[in-house]
C-alpha positions in Angstrom: 0.0 0.0 0.0 1.3 3.5 -0.9 1.1 6.7 1.0 -1.6 7.9 -1.3 -3.9 5.0 -0.7 -6.9 5.9 1.5 -7.1 4.0 4.7 -3.4 3.1 5.0 -2.5 2.2 8.6 0.2 4.3 10.3 1.8 3.3 13.6 3.6 6.0 15.6 5.9 4.7 18.3 6.3 7.2 21.0 3.5 9.6 21.9 5.6 12.5 23.1 6.4 16.0 21.9 7.3 14.6 18.5 5.2 11.6 18.0 1.8 13.0 19.0 1.9 15.9 16.5 2.9 13.4 13.8 0.0 11.1 14.7 -2.5 14.0 14.7 -1.4 15.2 11.3 -1.5 11.7 9.8 -5.0 11.3 11.2 -6.0 14.7 9.7 -5.0 13.8 6.2 -6.9 10.5 6.3 -4.6 7.7 7.6 -5.8 5.2 10.2 -3.4 5.9 13.0 -2.3 3.9 16.1 -0.3 5.7 18.7 1.9 3.3 20.6 3.6 4.1 23.8 5.0 2.0 26.7 3.8 4.6 29.2 0.3 3.4 30.2 -0.5 6.7 31.8 0.1 8.6 28.5 -2.2 6.1 26.8 -4.9 6.6 29.4 -4.8 10.3 29.1 -5.0 10.2 25.3 -8.0 7.8 25.4 -9.6 10.3 27.7 -9.0 13.0 25.0 -6.4 14.7 27.3 -3.3 16.2 25.7 0.0 16.8 27.5 1.7 18.3 24.5 1.7 22.1 23.9 0.9 22.0 20.2 -1.9 19.4 20.4 -5.2 20.3 22.1 -7.5 17.8 23.8 -10.1 18.8 21.3 -7.8 17.7 18.5 -7.4 14.3 20.1 -11.1 13.9 20.7 -11.8 14.8 17.1 -9.3 12.3 15.8 -10.8 9.5 17.9 -14.4 10.4 17.2 -14.7 8.4 13.9 -12.1 5.8 14.8 -9.3 7.3 12.8 -7.0 7.4 15.8 -6.5 5.1 18.7 -3.8 4.8 21.3 -2.4 1.7 23.0 0.4 0.3 25.1 -0.2 -3.2 23.7 2.4 -4.1 21.1 -0.1 -6.2 19.1 -1.8 -2.9 18.2 1.1 -2.3 15.9 0.1 -5.2 13.6 -0.8 -4.7 10.0 0.9 -1.3 9.6 1.7 0.2 6.3 3.9 2.9 7.7 5.6 3.0 11.1 7.3 6.1 12.5 9.7 5.8 15.5 9.6 8.9 17.6 11.1 7.8 20.9 13.6 9.6 23.2 17.3 9.3 22.7 18.8 10.6 26.0 22.4 10.6 27.1 23.5 8.0 29.8 26.8 8.7 31.5 27.8 10.9 28.6 27.1 8.3 25.9 24.0 7.9 23.6 21.3 5.8 25.1 19.5 4.1 22.2 17.6 1.6 24.2 14.3 3.2 23.4 15.1 3.0 19.6 16.1 -0.6 20.0 13.0 -1.5 21.9 10.8 0.3 19.4 12.4 -1.5 16.4 12.1 -4.8 18.3 8.4 -4.1 18.9 7.7 -3.3 15.3 9.8 -6.1 13.7 7.3 -9.0 14.0 4.7 -6.8 12.3 6.9 -5.7 9.3 5.4 -7.0 6.1 6.5 -7.0 2.5 6.0 -3.5 1.1 5.6 -1.8 4.5 7.7 1.2 5.5 9.6 2.0 8.7 10.9 5.5 9.4 13.1 6.6 12.3 12.6 10.2 13.4 14.5 10.2 16.8 17.6 12.3 16.8 20.7 10.2 16.7 24.3 9.8 15.4 25.0 9.1 11.7 24.7 5.4 11.0 22.0 4.5 13.5 19.3 3.7 10.9 21.4 1.2 8.9 23.8 -0.1 11.6 21.3 -0.5 14.5 17.7 -0.3 13.4 18.0 -2.3 10.2 19.5 -5.5 11.7 16.8 -5.5 14.4 14.1 -5.3 11.8 15.6 -7.8 9.4 16.1 -10.4 12.1 12.7 -9.9 13.8 10.8 -9.8 10.6 12.7 -12.5 8.8 12.8 -10.1 5.8 15.4 -7.9 4.2 15.2 -4.1 4.3 15.3 -2.7 0.8 14.5 -6.0 -0.9 11.3 -6.7 1.1 10.4 -3.5 2.9 11.3 0.1 3.0 13.4 1.8 5.6 14.4 5.5 6.0 15.2 8.3 8.3 13.5 11.7 8.6 14.7 13.9 11.5 12.1 15.6 13.6 12.0 19.4 13.5 9.3 20.1 16.1 9.7 23.4 17.8 7.2 23.4 20.7 5.2 26.5 21.2 6.3 28.1 17.8 3.1 29.4 16.0 5.1 30.5 13.0 7.0 27.4 12.1 4.6 24.5 12.5 5.0 20.8 11.7 3.2 21.2 8.4 5.0 24.4 7.3 8.6 23.3 8.2 10.5 21.5 5.4 11.0 17.8 6.2 14.3 16.1 5.4 13.7 12.6 4.1 16.0 9.7 3.2 16.0 6.0 2.5 18.4 3.1 2.5 17.9 2.8 -1.2 15.9 4.6 -4.0 12.6 2.7 -3.4 12.8 3.4 0.3 13.5 7.1 -0.4 10.5 7.2 -2.7 8.2 5.6 -0.1 9.4 7.8 2.7 9.1 10.9 0.6 5.6 10.0 -0.6 4.5 9.5 3.0 5.7 12.9 4.2 4.5 14.6 1.1 1.0 13.9 2.4 1.9 15.4 5.8 4.0 18.6 5.2 4.2 21.3 2.6 7.8 20.6 1.5 10.1 17.6 1.6 13.9 17.7 1.2 15.4 14.4 -0.1 19.0 13.5 0.7 21.1 10.7 -0.6 21.1 8.4 2.5 20.1 8.2 6.2 23.6 9.2 7.3 23.3 12.6 5.7 19.9 13.1 7.2 21.1 12.1 10.6 24.1 14.4 10.4 21.9 17.3 9.1 19.8 17.1 12.3 22.9 17.2 14.5 24.4 20.0 12.5 21.3 22.1 13.0 21.4 21.8 16.7 25.2 22.0 17.0 25.0 25.3 15.1 22.6 26.7 17.7 24.5 25.2 20.6 27.8 26.7 19.6 26.3 30.2 18.9 24.4 30.2 22.1 27.6 29.4 23.9 29.3 32.2 22.1 26.8 34.8 23.3 26.6 33.3 26.8 30.3 33.6 27.3 30.1 37.1 25.8 27.5 37.9 28.4 30.0 37.0 31.2 32.8 39.2 29.7 30.6 42.1 28.6 29.3 42.4 32.2 32.9 42.4 33.5 33.8 45.0 30.9 30.8 47.2 31.6 29.4 46.8 28.1 25.8 46.4 27.1 25.8 43.1 25.1 22.2 43.4 24.0 22.8 46.8 22.5 25.8 45.4 20.7 23.8 42.4 19.4 21.0 44.8 18.1 23.6 46.9 16.4 25.3 43.9 14.8 21.9 42.7 13.6 21.6 45.6 11.3 24.2 44.0 9.0 22.1 42.4 6.2 24.6 39.6 5.6 27.0 37.4 7.5 25.4 37.7 10.9 22.6 35.9 12.8 21.6 37.2 16.2 21.6 34.8 19.2 20.7 35.9 22.7 22.3 34.9 26.1 20.3 33.1 28.7 20.5 31.0 31.9 21.7 28.0 30.0 20.3 25.6 27.4 17.4 23.1 27.9 15.0 20.8 26.1 16.0 17.6 24.5 18.0 19.2 21.7 20.8 21.5 22.7 22.0 19.8 26.0 22.0 16.4 24.3 22.1 16.2 20.5 25.5 17.8 19.9 27.0 15.3 22.3 25.7 12.5 20.0 27.9 13.9 17.2 30.9 14.4 19.5 30.6 10.9 20.8 30.3 9.5 17.3 33.3 11.4 16.1 35.4 10.3 19.1 34.4 6.6 18.5 34.9 6.6 14.7 37.8 9.1 14.2 39.5 9.1 17.6 39.5 12.8 17.9 37.6 15.3 20.1 35.0 17.6 18.5 36.4 20.6 20.3 33.7 23.1 19.4 31.0 20.9 20.9 33.0 20.2 24.0 33.7 23.9 24.5 30.1 24.8 23.9 29.1 22.2 26.5 31.5 23.7 29.0 30.2 27.2 28.5 26.5 26.4 28.5 26.7 24.0 31.4 28.1 26.6 33.8 25.5 29.3 32.9 23.1 28.4 35.7 25.9 28.8 38.3 26.9 32.1 36.7 23.3 33.3 37.0 23.2 32.3 40.6 26.5 34.2 41.3 25.1 37.3 39.6 22.0 37.1 41.8 24.2 36.7 44.9 26.2 39.8 43.9 23.0 41.8 43.2 21.6 40.9 46.6 24.9 41.6 48.3 24.9 45.1 46.8 21.5 45.7 48.3 22.7 44.5 51.8 21.1 41.0 51.5 22.5 37.5 51.5 21.0 34.7 49.4 20.4 32.7 52.6 17.1 33.8 54.0 16.1 36.0 51.1 12.7 35.6 49.5 13.1 35.1 45.7 10.4 34.9 43.1 11.5 33.1 39.9 9.5 33.6 36.8 9.4 30.6 34.4 10.5 27.0 34.9 10.2 25.8 31.4 13.3 25.6 29.2 11.8 28.0 26.6 9.1 30.6 26.6 5.5 29.9 25.8 5.8 26.1 26.4 5.2 23.9 29.4 8.3 21.8 28.6 10.7 21.5 31.5 13.1 18.9 30.0 16.7 19.7 31.0 15.5 23.2 31.9 18.3 25.6 33.1 15.5 27.6 34.9 14.9 24.6 37.2 18.6 24.3 37.8 18.9 28.0 38.8 15.9 27.7 41.1 17.2 24.6 42.8 20.7 26.0 43.3 19.2 29.2 44.9 17.1 27.0 47.2 20.1 24.9 48.1 21.9 28.1 49.2 19.1 28.8 51.7 16.9 31.1 49.7 13.1 31.0 50.1 12.3 30.4 46.5 8.9 30.5 44.9 8.1 30.0 41.3 5.6 31.3 38.8 4.9 29.4 35.6 1.4 29.3 34.3 2.3 26.8 31.5 3.8 24.0 33.6 1.1 21.8 35.0 2.8 18.4 35.4 2.6 16.9 38.9 6.0 16.5 40.4 7.8 19.3 38.4 10.0 21.2 40.8 8.4 19.3 43.7 10.5 21.1 46.3 9.8 24.6 44.9 6.5 26.2 46.1 4.4 27.6 43.3 3.0 31.2 43.4 0.7 33.5 41.5 2.1 36.7 39.9 0.5 39.3 42.1 1.5 42.7 43.3 1.8 41.5 46.9 4.0 38.5 45.8 6.2 40.8 43.8 6.6 43.4 46.6 7.4 40.6 49.2 10.3 39.4 47.1 13.9 40.5 47.8 14.6 39.6 44.1 12.5 38.7 41.1 14.4 36.5 38.6 13.1 36.3 35.0 14.3 32.9 33.8 11.7 32.0 31.1 10.0 34.9 29.6 6.5 33.6 28.8 4.3 36.1 27.0 1.5 35.3 29.5 3.4 37.0 32.4 2.6 40.7 33.3 6.0 42.3 32.9 4.6 45.8 33.6 3.5 44.6 37.0 6.9 43.1 37.6 8.8 46.3 37.0 6.2 48.4 38.9 6.2 46.3 42.0 9.5 44.5 42.4 12.4 46.1 44.3 15.0 44.2 42.3 14.7 42.3 39.1 17.4 40.1 37.6 16.4 39.5 33.9 18.2 36.7 32.1 16.1 37.1 29.0 16.3 40.9 28.3 12.6 41.2 28.6 12.2 44.3 30.8 14.0 47.5 31.6 14.1 50.0 34.4 16.2 51.4 37.2 15.3 48.4 39.4 16.3 45.9 36.6 19.7 44.2 36.1 20.3 42.4 32.9 22.3 39.2 32.4 
């Protein structure tokens, strides 16, 4: 069955920030979709039409299930009879090395249900070679078939940007690849039904590297401005004004902004996949990535040191001070707290003896920052704080009220200005 055939079955393995939007879009264009996840609680929430992903509403899930186009299950047998399977599982680091156990488990789950003519696509971010060296042997052995000869296999890196209304899944070009020409044709045809533009490349290795290149580019440039923030402060220079001035150049410059660190699944993790692969395959260190890791990893501690200095200037110590932190998510306008530097800053301040309270209207998960009391952004709360720290600049927060009521604001996101405001 081809991607253009009505009623083709799609299985999406992994119902997280990547997989759920893929599943909803596939349902929207007419596929029969099964969302598979080993997390029974996720499946329970989906079957109750409850979403836990910023870009997917509960109403979207309910609509998808209404006429049977979408279902969710933690039972591997629900993957049977698929025409297309998309693997969207996590690829974390474990003791500094890639942990591909979720990818291996997903491939092993799908393998018994691979049929002649079916297509398997890996979307999880990983190092070059994973699709052919890791996933393909698992599928071949488990299916007793041969990828390429009997079924199609490819890689298409996810480009989900949670909370970004301008660059959606549908509007963002999708890199596609296959282990051979028929596989590339099948993978491209599938995504051509989901997104506006597909970008074919010659093999999965190029597609895998492209994803790591995108995130390494961001990681290195964020590290550059983060280190500049440290030195500009020491030199008494307004870094943000300098960035604004440099941005007037119409070529050869792209603005990046400093912050309390890097978070999410991508920047703290993905470049290290490339560094690890280079070290294993070539025997040399990827110095740019390792340096960027060093710079970005210390930013939460630098932010804490700046807050300490700011309080000290005002005759206060961190211990015993009441601090109100704004934003716990790793980026603005999302409820995603994965690897969030905001959490790291809040936890370090608390460990130093500060009375830390947090405001984040977008984070609702039970257990997030369990040791940090939550607060509402009120005038009384702002006035009671010895320092207000802007860590994640959600648009939903009232910044006029912050400047009007707070005695001291430390802004890591260059969101506010005023005599009572200190910038990172």
